[in-house]
C-alpha positions as CSV (number, residue, x, y, z in Angstrom):
1,M,25.5,19.4,155.8
2,K,26.9,20.2,159.3
3,T,24.4,20.6,162.2
4,L,24.3,23.8,164.1
5,S,26.1,22.1,167.2
6,Q,28.9,21.1,164.7
7,I,29.3,24.5,163.4
8,K,29.5,26.0,167.0
9,V,32.1,23.4,167.8
10,V,34.2,24.3,164.7
11,A,33.8,28.0,165.4
12,C,35.0,27.5,169.1
13,A,38.0,25.6,168.0
14,I,38.9,28.3,165.6
15,A,38.6,30.9,168.4
16,L,40.7,28.9,170.8
17,S,43.4,28.5,168.1
18,A,43.5,32.2,167.5
19,V,44.1,32.7,171.3
20,F,46.9,30.3,171.7
21,T,48.6,31.2,168.4
22,A,48.5,35.0,168.8
23,P,52.1,36.5,168.9
24,A,53.6,37.5,172.1
25,F,53.3,41.4,171.3
26,S,49.7,41.3,171.2
27,Q,49.5,42.0,174.9
28,G,50.3,45.7,174.3
29,I,53.3,48.0,174.5
30,V,55.7,48.2,177.4
31,K,54.8,50.8,179.8
32,H,57.1,53.3,181.7
33,M,58.6,51.9,184.8
34,P,56.4,52.1,188.1
35,A,57.8,53.8,191.0
36,N,60.0,51.9,193.5
37,Y,60.6,49.1,190.7
38,D,64.3,49.5,191.4
39,I,63.9,48.6,195.1
40,A,64.9,45.0,196.1
41,R,62.1,42.7,196.9
42,T,62.0,39.9,199.3
43,G,60.6,36.5,198.5
44,I,61.8,36.3,195.0
45,K,64.7,34.7,193.2
46,H,67.8,36.7,192.6
47,G,70.5,36.9,189.8
48,K,74.2,36.8,190.6
49,I,76.9,39.5,190.0
50,D,80.4,38.6,189.0
51,S,83.5,40.6,188.4
52,V,85.5,39.2,185.4
53,S,88.7,40.2,183.6
54,W,89.5,39.6,180.0
55,N,92.9,39.8,178.1
56,S,92.5,42.7,175.6
57,T,94.8,42.1,172.8
58,T,93.6,45.5,171.4
59,V,94.9,47.4,174.5
60,G,97.6,45.0,175.6
61,T,96.4,44.6,179.1
62,M,93.7,42.9,181.3
63,R,90.5,44.7,181.3
64,K,87.3,44.3,183.7
65,A,83.6,43.8,183.3
66,T,80.7,43.1,185.7
67,V,78.4,40.3,184.8
68,Y,74.8,39.7,185.8
69,T,73.5,36.4,185.4
70,P,69.8,35.8,185.7
71,P,68.1,33.7,188.6
72,G,68.6,30.1,187.9
73,Y,71.4,30.4,185.4
74,T,72.7,27.0,184.4
75,A,75.3,25.9,181.9
76,S,72.8,23.4,180.5
77,K,71.0,26.2,178.9
78,K,72.0,29.0,176.3
79,Y,71.4,32.5,177.0
80,P,71.2,35.7,175.0
81,V,73.7,38.6,175.9
82,L,73.0,42.3,176.5
83,Y,76.1,44.5,176.4
84,L,75.4,47.3,178.7
85,L,77.7,50.4,178.7
86,H,78.4,53.2,180.9
87,G,79.0,57.1,180.6
88,I,82.1,59.0,180.2
89,G,82.8,59.4,183.9
90,G,81.9,55.7,184.8
91,D,83.3,52.2,184.4
92,E,82.4,48.6,184.8
93,K,80.8,49.4,188.2
94,E,78.7,52.6,187.3
95,W,75.4,51.0,186.5
96,L,75.6,48.8,189.6
97,N,76.9,51.4,192.0
98,D,75.9,54.8,190.9
99,G,72.2,54.4,191.0
100,G,71.2,52.3,188.0
101,H,70.3,49.1,190.0
102,P,70.3,46.8,186.9
103,D,70.3,43.6,189.0
104,I,67.2,44.7,191.0
105,I,65.3,45.9,188.1
106,M,66.0,42.6,186.2
107,D,65.2,40.4,189.3
108,N,61.8,42.2,189.7
109,L,61.1,41.8,185.9
110,Y,61.8,38.0,186.0
111,A,59.7,37.7,189.3
112,D,56.9,39.4,187.2
113,G,57.6,37.2,184.1
114,K,58.2,40.3,181.9
115,A,61.7,39.7,180.5
116,E,63.6,36.8,178.7
117,P,66.4,35.5,180.8
118,M,69.6,37.0,179.6
119,I,73.1,37.6,180.8
120,I,74.0,41.3,181.2
121,V,77.8,42.4,180.6
122,M,78.7,45.7,181.9
123,P,82.3,46.3,180.7
124,N,84.7,49.3,181.2
125,G,84.2,51.0,177.9
126,R,87.2,53.0,178.0
127,A,89.7,50.8,176.0
128,S,93.1,52.4,177.3
129,K,95.7,51.2,179.4
130,D,94.7,53.6,182.1
131,D,90.9,52.9,182.1
132,T,90.3,54.4,185.4
133,R,87.5,57.0,186.1
134,A,89.9,59.8,187.0
135,N,90.5,62.5,184.5
136,S,88.0,61.0,182.1
137,M,88.0,63.9,179.7
138,S,91.8,63.5,178.9
139,G,92.4,62.9,175.2
140,P,93.6,59.2,175.5
141,K,90.8,58.4,177.7
142,V,88.1,59.9,175.3
143,Q,89.8,58.2,172.3
144,G,89.5,55.0,174.4
145,F,85.6,55.0,174.0
146,A,86.1,54.7,170.2
147,T,88.8,52.1,170.5
148,F,86.5,50.0,172.6
149,E,84.7,48.9,169.3
150,K,87.5,46.8,168.5
151,D,88.2,45.7,172.0
152,L,84.4,44.5,172.2
153,L,84.3,42.8,169.1
154,I,87.7,41.1,169.0
155,D,88.4,40.5,172.7
156,L,85.3,40.8,175.0
157,V,82.8,39.0,173.0
158,P,84.9,36.0,172.5
159,F,85.7,35.9,175.9
160,I,82.2,36.1,177.4
161,E,81.2,33.2,174.7
162,S,83.9,31.1,176.0
163,K,83.1,31.7,179.8
164,Y,79.3,31.6,179.9
165,S,76.8,29.6,178.3
166,V,75.4,31.8,175.6
167,L,73.8,31.8,172.2
168,K,76.4,33.3,169.6
169,D,74.3,34.7,166.8
170,R,73.4,38.2,166.2
171,E,69.9,37.7,166.9
172,H,70.7,36.9,170.6
173,R,73.1,39.7,170.9
174,A,72.2,43.2,172.1
175,I,73.8,46.4,173.0
176,A,72.7,49.4,174.9
177,G,74.2,52.2,177.0
178,L,73.8,55.5,178.8
179,S,75.3,58.9,177.6
180,M,78.7,58.1,176.2
181,G,77.7,54.4,176.2
182,G,74.5,55.3,174.3
183,G,76.7,57.0,171.6
184,Q,78.9,53.8,171.6
185,S,75.9,51.7,171.2
186,L,74.6,53.4,168.4
187,N,78.0,53.7,166.6
188,F,78.9,49.9,167.4
189,G,75.6,48.5,167.1
190,L,74.4,50.1,163.8
191,G,77.8,49.9,162.6
192,N,77.9,46.0,163.0
193,L,74.5,44.8,162.2
194,D,76.2,41.5,161.4
195,K,76.9,41.1,165.3
196,F,74.0,43.0,166.9
197,A,70.3,42.8,166.1
198,W,69.1,44.9,169.0
199,V,70.3,48.4,169.7
200,G,69.5,50.8,172.5
201,A,70.6,54.2,173.5
202,F,69.6,56.1,176.4
203,S,70.5,60.0,176.2
204,S,73.2,59.4,173.8
205,A,76.2,61.9,174.0
206,P,78.1,63.9,171.4
207,N,80.3,60.9,170.5
208,T,77.3,59.7,168.5
209,K,78.2,59.7,164.8
210,P,76.2,61.7,162.3
211,A,73.1,60.0,161.3
212,E,74.1,59.6,157.8
213,Q,77.2,57.6,159.1
214,L,75.1,55.5,161.6
215,F,72.7,54.5,158.6
216,P,75.0,54.2,155.4
217,D,72.5,51.6,154.0
218,P,69.0,52.3,155.5
219,E,67.5,49.5,153.6
220,A,70.0,46.9,155.1
221,A,69.2,48.5,158.6
222,K,65.5,47.8,158.0
223,K,66.1,44.3,157.2
224,Q,68.6,43.5,159.8
225,L,67.5,45.4,162.9
226,K,65.1,43.7,165.3
227,L,64.9,46.8,167.4
228,L,66.4,50.2,167.7
229,F,65.3,51.9,170.9
230,I,66.3,55.6,171.6
231,S,65.2,57.5,174.6
232,C,66.0,60.8,176.2
233,G,64.9,63.0,179.0
234,A,62.9,66.0,177.5
235,Q,64.9,68.6,179.6
236,D,68.4,66.9,178.7
237,G,70.7,69.5,177.1
238,L,72.0,66.6,175.0
239,I,68.7,65.6,173.6
240,G,69.6,67.0,170.1
241,N,71.9,63.8,169.6
242,S,68.7,61.5,170.0
243,K,66.6,63.8,168.1
244,R,68.9,63.9,165.0
245,T,69.2,60.1,165.0
246,H,65.5,59.8,165.3
247,D,64.8,62.5,162.6
248,Y,66.9,60.5,160.0
249,A,65.8,57.1,160.9
250,E,62.2,58.4,160.5
251,A,63.0,60.0,157.2
252,K,64.6,57.0,155.8
253,G,61.8,54.6,157.1
254,V,63.9,52.7,159.6
255,P,61.4,51.4,162.3
256,H,62.4,52.5,165.8
257,I,61.1,53.6,169.1
258,Y,61.7,57.1,170.1
259,Y,60.7,57.6,173.7
260,I,61.0,61.1,175.3
261,E,60.1,61.4,179.0
262,P,60.3,64.2,181.5
263,G,63.8,64.3,182.9
264,V,67.4,65.5,182.6
265,H,70.6,63.6,182.0
266,D,70.6,61.1,184.9
267,F,69.8,57.7,185.9
268,K,66.1,58.2,186.5
269,V,65.9,58.4,182.6
270,W,68.6,55.6,182.1
271,K,67.0,53.1,184.6
272,N,63.7,53.6,182.8
273,G,65.5,53.0,179.5
274,L,66.8,49.8,180.7
275,Y,63.5,48.7,182.1
276,M,61.7,49.2,178.8
277,Y,64.5,47.9,176.5
278,S,65.2,44.8,178.4
279,Q,61.5,43.8,178.2
280,L,61.4,44.3,174.3
281,I,64.7,42.4,173.3
282,F,65.0,38.8,172.4
283,K,61.2,38.5,171.8
284,P,58.9,38.9,168.7
285,V,58.6,42.7,167.9
286,D,55.5,44.4,166.7
287,V,56.9,47.3,164.5
288,S,53.4,48.8,164.2
289,S,53.3,49.5,167.9
290,F,56.4,51.7,167.7
291,P,54.6,55.0,167.2
292,K,52.5,54.3,170.3
293,Y,55.6,54.7,172.5
294,V,54.7,58.2,173.9
295,Y,55.2,59.1,177.6
296,S,52.1,58.9,179.9
297,E,52.0,58.0,183.5
């Protein structure tokens, strides 16, 4: 028979084991981005921004992307990749130059130990020979946003995987975007679950496919998706695109986060989408926490 002191030792060991083996998501849900989190800090390590060009066999020309590598990036380590897409009036520089500050947000997240080190690829998502921002509503340029699916899968992903030290399986590949890029992310991500396990859409635009087309096999989506993250501003005139996707996923039992916050169709909402989504990807996910993602200051 064990003595009282022996029982206490065993109980203590069990308690410590529970602490050290608890899953990463036990620390709670990701909160809304604090004020000024997109302002550069001094005294922390910073990532690097590169401009790259890839040969698009889909379009028949060289095309451009902006790439953020995390602080301390080294070829001796393999990294997951997030493909981050812009809106209808943007290009590969929109996130960086038009108010998104993804490099600053990610630098601050890494300094706070809140995100997994990842490479972020911000391509020009307008797959046409004239992929400039001018006259973005013209027919060929709008069509280019749909054509980009082929360009992304056939040309860009292999290029990134040849140029950078990255993990090449679906569980280490994410896609997300704002507005038109949000629609692309839903269309391409949910349509290619063999390529992407993590899908995010911030204020998705009317290019988003009908929900029945996004989820042709809801049971497969349940099994293959690590995370589906949908966010939008409550006063955004395009919120219907996000809501119909949410409503259908909810009806079919596909786990997802639906985060509606005060705001319109602008970078205030999109920055927060990136801030929250980037902390969730490439980590263990607690599906039971998804309903708790309700806006609060």
